[in-house]
C-alpha beads as a LAMMPS data file, in Angstrom:
LAMMPS data file: protein, C-alpha beads

122 atoms
121 bonds

1 atom types
1 bond types

-500.0 500.0 xlo xhi
-500.0 500.0 ylo yhi
-500.0 500.0 zlo zhi

Masses

1 110.0

Atoms # bond

1 1 1 -439.824 -287.072 -148.085
2 1 1 -436.647 -284.427 -147.472
3 1 1 -438.878 -281.493 -148.051
4 1 1 -441.916 -283.316 -145.808
5 1 1 -439.475 -284.136 -143.019
6 1 1 -437.542 -280.348 -143.111
7 1 1 -440.624 -278.672 -142.761
8 1 1 -442.910 -280.881 -140.566
9 1 1 -438.922 -280.694 -138.536
10 1 1 -439.069 -276.423 -138.718
11 1 1 -442.991 -276.251 -137.478
12 1 1 -442.214 -278.570 -134.727
13 1 1 -439.112 -276.682 -133.354
14 1 1 -442.089 -273.753 -133.873
15 1 1 -444.222 -274.837 -131.711
16 1 1 -441.205 -276.106 -129.350
17 1 1 -440.182 -272.885 -129.212
18 1 1 -443.726 -271.282 -128.601
19 1 1 -444.495 -273.668 -126.105
20 1 1 -441.002 -273.365 -124.275
21 1 1 -442.173 -269.397 -123.865
22 1 1 -445.551 -270.732 -122.800
23 1 1 -443.919 -272.250 -119.841
24 1 1 -441.868 -270.224 -118.900
25 1 1 -443.964 -267.139 -118.930
26 1 1 -447.590 -268.654 -118.968
27 1 1 -447.601 -271.388 -116.858
28 1 1 -445.271 -270.734 -113.995
29 1 1 -447.352 -269.572 -111.751
30 1 1 -450.139 -272.160 -112.874
31 1 1 -448.484 -274.943 -112.356
32 1 1 -446.564 -276.933 -109.841
33 1 1 -442.839 -277.108 -110.161
34 1 1 -443.122 -280.683 -111.022
35 1 1 -445.601 -280.440 -113.434
36 1 1 -443.926 -277.290 -114.988
37 1 1 -440.367 -279.960 -114.730
38 1 1 -442.620 -282.596 -116.627
39 1 1 -443.643 -280.055 -119.410
40 1 1 -440.147 -278.213 -119.908
41 1 1 -439.485 -282.197 -120.783
42 1 1 -441.753 -282.400 -123.168
43 1 1 -440.406 -279.165 -124.361
44 1 1 -436.614 -280.406 -124.448
45 1 1 -437.789 -283.327 -126.517
46 1 1 -439.789 -281.816 -128.654
47 1 1 -436.789 -279.374 -129.586
48 1 1 -434.407 -282.393 -130.151
49 1 1 -436.281 -284.312 -132.400
50 1 1 -437.606 -281.587 -134.435
51 1 1 -433.972 -281.229 -135.565
52 1 1 -433.635 -285.086 -136.026
53 1 1 -436.334 -284.754 -138.124
54 1 1 -434.344 -282.071 -140.197
55 1 1 -430.912 -284.292 -139.429
56 1 1 -433.031 -287.953 -141.063
57 1 1 -434.348 -285.252 -144.028
58 1 1 -430.576 -284.056 -144.748
59 1 1 -429.537 -288.085 -144.090
60 1 1 -432.457 -288.744 -146.936
61 1 1 -430.120 -286.934 -149.204
62 1 1 -426.883 -288.578 -148.668
63 1 1 -427.714 -291.750 -147.830
64 1 1 -431.698 -292.576 -149.669
65 1 1 -432.882 -295.722 -147.541
66 1 1 -436.593 -296.812 -146.043
67 1 1 -435.228 -297.123 -143.135
68 1 1 -433.826 -293.144 -143.564
69 1 1 -437.891 -292.526 -144.175
70 1 1 -438.938 -294.955 -141.175
71 1 1 -436.691 -293.129 -138.975
72 1 1 -438.612 -289.874 -139.845
73 1 1 -441.554 -291.224 -139.332
74 1 1 -440.550 -292.783 -135.399
75 1 1 -439.518 -289.249 -134.891
76 1 1 -442.708 -287.669 -135.871
77 1 1 -444.500 -290.591 -133.564
78 1 1 -442.367 -289.583 -130.362
79 1 1 -442.795 -286.109 -130.444
80 1 1 -446.919 -286.703 -130.771
81 1 1 -446.369 -289.760 -128.343
82 1 1 -443.464 -288.634 -125.916
83 1 1 -444.288 -284.986 -125.594
84 1 1 -447.537 -284.728 -126.428
85 1 1 -448.337 -286.969 -123.794
86 1 1 -446.195 -284.734 -121.119
87 1 1 -448.151 -281.962 -122.228
88 1 1 -450.965 -283.382 -121.567
89 1 1 -450.140 -284.775 -118.349
90 1 1 -448.774 -281.438 -116.653
91 1 1 -451.933 -279.231 -118.229
92 1 1 -454.727 -281.698 -117.232
93 1 1 -453.002 -283.156 -114.075
94 1 1 -454.524 -286.700 -115.750
95 1 1 -452.043 -288.918 -114.795
96 1 1 -452.928 -291.768 -117.209
97 1 1 -451.202 -290.021 -119.877
98 1 1 -448.258 -290.651 -118.821
99 1 1 -448.632 -294.336 -119.517
100 1 1 -448.360 -293.197 -123.193
101 1 1 -444.778 -291.412 -122.456
102 1 1 -442.707 -294.430 -122.870
103 1 1 -443.933 -295.466 -126.300
104 1 1 -443.048 -291.929 -127.400
105 1 1 -439.546 -292.491 -125.838
106 1 1 -439.315 -296.274 -127.614
107 1 1 -440.141 -294.407 -131.040
108 1 1 -437.156 -291.846 -130.453
109 1 1 -434.734 -295.035 -129.436
110 1 1 -436.149 -296.868 -132.514
111 1 1 -435.570 -293.717 -134.683
112 1 1 -432.161 -292.857 -133.886
113 1 1 -431.247 -296.520 -134.984
114 1 1 -433.049 -297.003 -137.974
115 1 1 -431.065 -293.431 -138.697
116 1 1 -428.074 -295.216 -137.694
117 1 1 -428.224 -298.804 -139.491
118 1 1 -429.758 -296.641 -142.638
119 1 1 -425.977 -294.825 -142.570
120 1 1 -424.413 -297.868 -141.630
121 1 1 -425.488 -300.207 -144.623
122 1 1 -424.574 -297.636 -147.233

Bonds

1 1 1 2
2 1 2 3
3 1 3 4
4 1 4 5
5 1 5 6
6 1 6 7
7 1 7 8
8 1 8 9
9 1 9 10
10 1 10 11
11 1 11 12
12 1 12 13
13 1 13 14
14 1 14 15
15 1 15 16
16 1 16 17
17 1 17 18
18 1 18 19
19 1 19 20
20 1 20 21
21 1 21 22
22 1 22 23
23 1 23 24
24 1 24 25
25 1 25 26
26 1 26 27
27 1 27 28
28 1 28 29
29 1 29 30
30 1 30 31
31 1 31 32
32 1 32 33
33 1 33 34
34 1 34 35
35 1 35 36
36 1 36 37
37 1 37 38
38 1 38 39
39 1 39 40
40 1 40 41
41 1 41 42
42 1 42 43
43 1 43 44
44 1 44 45
45 1 45 46
46 1 46 47
47 1 47 48
48 1 48 49
49 1 49 50
50 1 50 51
51 1 51 52
52 1 52 53
53 1 53 54
54 1 54 55
55 1 55 56
56 1 56 57
57 1 57 58
58 1 58 59
59 1 59 60
60 1 60 61
61 1 61 62
62 1 62 63
63 1 63 64
64 1 64 65
65 1 65 66
66 1 66 67
67 1 67 68
68 1 68 69
69 1 69 70
70 1 70 71
71 1 71 72
72 1 72 73
73 1 73 74
74 1 74 75
75 1 75 76
76 1 76 77
77 1 77 78
78 1 78 79
79 1 79 80
80 1 80 81
81 1 81 82
82 1 82 83
83 1 83 84
84 1 84 85
85 1 85 86
86 1 86 87
87 1 87 88
88 1 88 89
89 1 89 90
90 1 90 91
91 1 91 92
92 1 92 93
93 1 93 94
94 1 94 95
95 1 95 96
96 1 96 97
97 1 97 98
98 1 98 99
99 1 99 100
100 1 100 101
101 1 101 102
102 1 102 103
103 1 103 104
104 1 104 105
105 1 105 106
106 1 106 107
107 1 107 108
108 1 108 109
109 1 109 110
110 1 110 111
111 1 111 112
112 1 112 113
113 1 113 114
114 1 114 115
115 1 115 116
116 1 116 117
117 1 117 118
118 1 118 119
119 1 119 120
120 1 120 121
121 1 121 122
């Protein structure tokens, strides 16, 4: 899982940088300021949690635990649900997609709790 999480984290960071550049340069004139801000929140949280995946990979080498693995997968799920829903919302304008966002936020929170718990237990 160490390599998997590190690779997913690195690729997610790459996508986050590309999405941030796309938002700053390609969407500035195409989205309302409100929707551009929504897009940027998605990018920000994707980047934070790309690094969280790398931290989970490192934690698995230091404090191996199934909880660390669970935290990594929760970060992946959070990126997909939270950032993905914000990207879809801002680009499509379909408001109901925003109802998915809190599920991603809960996945992020659960991932951090699992990571902390794993380290505390060992």
